[in-house]
C-alpha positions as CSV (number, residue, x, y, z in Angstrom):
1,M,0.1,0.2,0.1
2,A,1.4,3.4,-1.0
3,K,1.6,6.1,1.8
4,N,-0.9,8.8,0.8
5,K,-0.4,12.1,3.0
6,L,-3.2,13.2,5.2
7,R,-5.7,16.1,3.2
8,K,-7.9,18.7,5.2
9,I,-11.1,19.5,4.4
10,K,-13.3,21.8,6.2
11,I,-17.6,20.1,6.9
12,E,-19.4,22.8,8.6
13,N,-16.8,25.0,11.2
14,E,-15.1,21.5,11.8
15,I,-11.7,19.9,10.3
16,Y,-11.1,16.2,8.7
17,L,-8.5,15.0,7.4
18,R,-8.8,12.3,5.3
19,K,-6.8,9.9,3.1
20,R,-7.8,7.4,0.3
21,N,-5.6,3.7,0.0
22,H,-6.0,1.3,-2.5
23,L,-6.0,-2.3,-1.0
24,H,-5.5,-6.0,-2.6
25,L,-7.5,-8.6,-0.5
26,T,-5.7,-11.9,0.4
27,E,-9.2,-14.1,0.8
28,F,-12.1,-12.7,-2.7
29,N,-14.2,-15.1,-4.1
30,H,-14.3,-12.5,-7.5
31,A,-12.2,-10.0,-6.9
32,K,-9.1,-8.2,-4.8
33,C,-9.8,-4.6,-5.2
34,V,-9.9,-2.3,-2.5
35,E,-10.5,1.7,-1.8
36,K,-10.0,1.9,1.5
37,V,-10.8,5.7,2.6
38,I,-9.8,7.4,6.3
39,I,-11.5,10.7,7.9
40,Y,-10.1,12.3,11.0
41,L,-11.9,15.1,13.4
42,E,-8.7,16.9,13.6
43,G,-8.1,16.3,17.4
44,Y,-9.6,12.4,16.7
45,K,-7.3,10.7,15.2
46,N,-8.7,7.1,18.1
47,S,-12.2,7.4,15.8
48,P,-12.4,7.5,12.8
49,L,-14.2,7.1,9.8
50,Q,-12.8,4.0,8.2
51,L,-15.4,2.9,4.3
52,L,-14.0,0.0,2.3
53,F,-15.1,0.3,-0.6
54,R,-14.6,-3.7,-2.1
55,E,-15.2,-4.3,-5.5
56,E,-16.0,-8.2,-4.4
57,D,-18.9,-6.4,-2.7
58,N,-21.6,-5.2,-6.3
59,L,-24.6,-3.9,-5.7
60,T,-28.0,-6.4,-5.8
61,K,-28.8,-3.6,-8.7
62,T,-26.1,-3.3,-10.9
63,D,-25.8,-7.6,-10.7
64,I,-29.1,-7.5,-12.3
65,E,-28.5,-5.1,-14.5
66,K,-25.0,-6.5,-16.1
67,E,-23.5,-3.9,-14.8
68,K,-20.8,-4.1,-11.8
69,W,-18.6,-1.2,-9.9
70,C,-15.2,-1.6,-10.6
71,V,-12.5,-0.2,-7.8
72,G,-9.5,1.3,-8.3
73,Y,-7.6,0.8,-11.4
74,P,-5.2,0.6,-11.2
75,D,-4.1,3.3,-7.8
76,D,-6.3,6.1,-8.6
77,G,-8.7,6.6,-5.6
78,V,-12.0,5.9,-9.1
79,I,-14.9,3.4,-8.7
80,W,-16.7,3.2,-12.2
81,L,-19.8,1.2,-12.7
82,S,-19.4,-0.8,-16.2
83,K,-21.6,-3.2,-18.3
84,N,-18.9,-4.8,-20.3
85,E,-16.8,-7.8,-19.6
86,P,-13.6,-7.9,-18.6
87,Y,-14.6,-4.6,-17.1
88,S,-11.4,-2.1,-17.6
89,P,-11.7,1.6,-17.7
90,D,-10.7,1.8,-20.8
91,Q,-14.4,1.2,-21.7
92,Q,-17.2,2.8,-21.9
93,Q,-18.8,4.0,-17.9
94,T,-22.8,4.9,-16.5
95,I,-21.1,6.5,-13.6
96,D,-17.7,7.1,-12.0
97,I,-17.1,8.6,-8.5
98,N,-13.6,9.8,-8.2
99,L,-12.9,9.4,-4.1
100,N,-9.8,11.7,-4.1
101,R,-12.4,14.8,-4.8
102,P,-13.4,16.7,-1.5
103,A,-17.1,17.1,-2.9
104,V,-17.6,13.5,-2.3
105,I,-15.4,12.9,1.3
106,E,-17.4,15.7,2.2
107,E,-20.5,13.9,0.9
108,L,-19.6,10.3,2.4
109,T,-18.3,12.3,5.8
110,R,-22.1,14.2,6.2
111,Y,-24.0,11.2,6.1
112,F,-22.2,9.1,8.7
113,L,-21.7,11.9,11.3
114,Q,-25.8,11.7,10.5
115,K,-25.8,8.0,11.1
116,D,-23.6,6.4,13.4
117,W,-20.3,7.7,13.6
118,K,-19.1,9.9,16.4
119,P,-16.2,10.9,16.4
120,K,-16.2,13.5,19.8
121,E,-17.5,10.5,21.9
122,S,-15.9,7.5,20.6
123,T,-12.8,5.9,21.6
124,S,-12.4,3.5,18.3
125,P,-12.9,3.1,14.6
126,L,-15.7,2.9,12.7
127,I,-15.6,0.5,10.1
128,I,-18.0,0.1,7.4
129,E,-16.3,-2.9,5.2
130,D,-19.1,-2.3,2.2
131,A,-19.3,0.8,1.6
132,L,-19.3,-0.4,-2.3
133,K,-23.5,-1.7,-1.3
134,L,-23.5,3.0,-0.2
135,L,-22.9,4.1,-2.8
136,E,-26.5,4.9,-4.8
137,T,-27.6,5.5,-1.1
138,I,-25.5,8.5,-0.9
139,V,-23.4,9.5,-3.7
140,L,-25.5,9.4,-6.5
141,P,-28.5,10.6,-5.7
142,R,-27.1,14.4,-5.5
143,G,-25.4,13.7,-8.6
144,I,-21.5,14.4,-7.4
145,N,-18.3,12.1,-8.9
């Protein structure tokens, strides 16, 4: 895993630090690629939000439509929806989401702050291992990509 520096983003007068890494699973059934996003509230490093976007967790809806979420090729932080096999970022895509963009990180942060992430109250991370399943709920309705 390449070491990425923490980047700052300001949301509702609070400073958050974020980083994104590309990983490969050692145990998987269909696909090994994972994009990992870690978001900290500044001063609360012990209670980060960790989001794992695993290609292994493709949505049922996309399976029905014969589309598949593809994750981070080769290490750029982009997740895209593709209709063709084999799946490649060079093929025509219907949707892509760039996890490097501040607007995407802001939307993810706001969503989890409203749900169950309480960085000031917790002393442990909130780990969402199947974040790919939430993309259509969190990011896509607002057209952020």
